[in-house]
C-alpha positions, 0 to 999 in steps of 0.5 A: 838223272837223265830223263831217258834213263832205263827203268829198273826191272822188277825182281820177282823173287824179291817181290814174292818174298816181300809179299810172303813176309807181309802176309805172315806179319799180317796173320800174326798181327790180326790173329788176336784182333780178327781171328778171335772174337769174344761173345756173351751167351744167354747165361752171360758166359764169355765164349771165344769164337773164331773168324778164320774166313775173314782173317784169311781174306784180310791176309790174302788182300794184304799179301796181294796188295804188297805184290801189286805194289812191288810189280806196279806201284814201286816201278811207277814211283821210281820212273816218276823220280827219274823224270825232271820236275815240270810246271803244273799243266795248264789244264789243271789250273782251268779245272781248279777254277771250276772245282770251287764254284761247282763244289759250292753249288753242289753243297748249297743244292744238296738238300734239294738233290736228296729230297728229289732222289730219296724222298722225304722218308730217307732224306733226314738220314742223308742230310743229317748223317752225311751232310751235317756230319761231314760239314762239322768236320770240314769246319773243324779241319779248317779251324785246325788248319790255321794252327797246323797248316798255316802256323806249323804248330802240331796240336793234338788236343784240338778237341778240347776247344770243341768241348769248351764250345759245346759245354759253354753253350749247353750250360749257359742255354740251360741255366740262363735260357739264352738263345743260340744266336747269343751263345754262338759268339760267346762259345767261340770267345770262351774257346778262344780264351782257352786257346790263349791259355794253352798258347802261353805255356807252349811258346817255347815248344815245337814239334814233339814237345808241343804235341805232348803238351797239347795232348795233355791239355786235351786229356785234362779238359776231358778229365775235368768234364768227367769229374766236375759232376756238379757242373757237367754231370760227369759221364751222364752228360747234359740232356735237353739242351735247347735247340736253335730256332728260326728267328724265334720260331721253334721246329715242333708240332705245336701251333706256333711251330715252323710248319704251322706258321708257314702252313706246312705239314709237320715233318722233322726234315725242316729242322734238319735242313735248317741245321744243314744250312746253318753249319754250311754258313758257319763253314763258309764263314770259317773258310772266308775268314781264314782266306782273308787272314792269310792275306793280312800281315798276321797270316803271312807271319803264320806262314813265316813261322811255319817255314822257319821260326829263327828267320821269322824272329830275325825279320822282327816278327813277334812270334809270341803274338803270332802263336797266340793268335793262331791258337786263338783263331783255331780255338774260336772256330772249334768253339763255334762247331762245338756249340752247333754240335750241342744244339744239334744233338740236344745231348753231350757227354765227355765220350764225344770229346776223346783223343780219337776225335783230335786224331781224326781231325788232324788226319783230315788236315794231313791227308788233305794237305796242310794249308790247303782249304780244298784238300781239307774239305776233300779229306773230310768228305772221304773220311767222314762220309766214307765212314757213314757209307760203310754203315750201309754196306749190308751186303758184306754180311753175306760174305763175312757173316751176319755179325760183321760190322764194317765200321769196326775197321774204319780206323784200320782204313784210316791208317792204310790211307795215311800210309798210302798218302805218305807214299803217293803224295807226302804233302797231302792230296792238294800239294801245291802252295800259292803265296799269299802276297805276289809280285806282278804275277801269281805262280803256284809252287809244285811240291816237286820243286821244293824240299819237304818242309819248305816251299 
């Protein structure tokens, strides 16, 4: 179409009708979820309470959002579709060159910034709940990005490899007393081995069929962890898992502890900072290895497999080895993250490795942009950091009541974010793809210049 084509006028009657229908559907959907709440009284009887203000507030918000979409967002999308595709602006490339160094500098200096602003008293919460928690999911997202983003294999059971790494470290550390530094590569190797075992049965599967098999694999691992009580202790989990040390120096209040050795006053903040930089190093290792592999023949084979498996076979690429290496590499980084999770928590149970964790990690990859390292990191910060920030929104209890818990609605917000991102940027937050190997000059491929699923 011509770029000067006039934009369509908004039909006010249709917009109001759509907003009313949307509000009505929202009321019917959330009436049993939000409008009613069951509580237990002092006699242990179940009482049904109503939350009409919260329900009507959600319905009004959804209705006005649909109205705003009809009057503002939808015309903007239509006008955007009428415009011819253009190359990315030059300033974007300049900004992109500065984003990565700035982000690296910020995450390296994050503990110092928190200590300077929040003090020693509140620094533990901000470094642990925000910094370490976000970095764990950044690492998991980068690991799954190898399987989903680069190789194009939909994996819904990624949390199984996370569990294998965590339980491998916990059992071996408690049984044989090995240190964290010995068990870290061993846990990654065991998780990689299970990734290869999963890869063999699904060599001929793609799309929905592959997703179903990987989902089943994740549930099988969780059920085994629950029922093999003699080894895993079932639902009770494994406690008193040994913590990592600083070159053999434990982080405790004893005379041989970290604080005493370096002449410092004992504080739990030292162990938290150490764990933060440990997971940061593991995340950087994941990103570095992934970027290096993308430039090797195996990385180019992953991308070829993602784009067209038939063409990949016609080029003489061994798709069997390609799929197995993708599963193995992604599982290895999940095993690293799982061993760190067990060492950080000191306690693990099957409840930590449910399908919801796999869905969260996959959402991070999809929202960030499959194949994009920066996009996955941004999505992890927004989704996981946003959930932790929601715990701090106590002022909302003054509006919706003292029993209101914002974290109960985080999955609702995740779903809303998925819908919005599919409308706004179907390929994720970072929508440009850069070829791993270039001839003479590197050029970014904008999503507007390629069809969905190609590029």
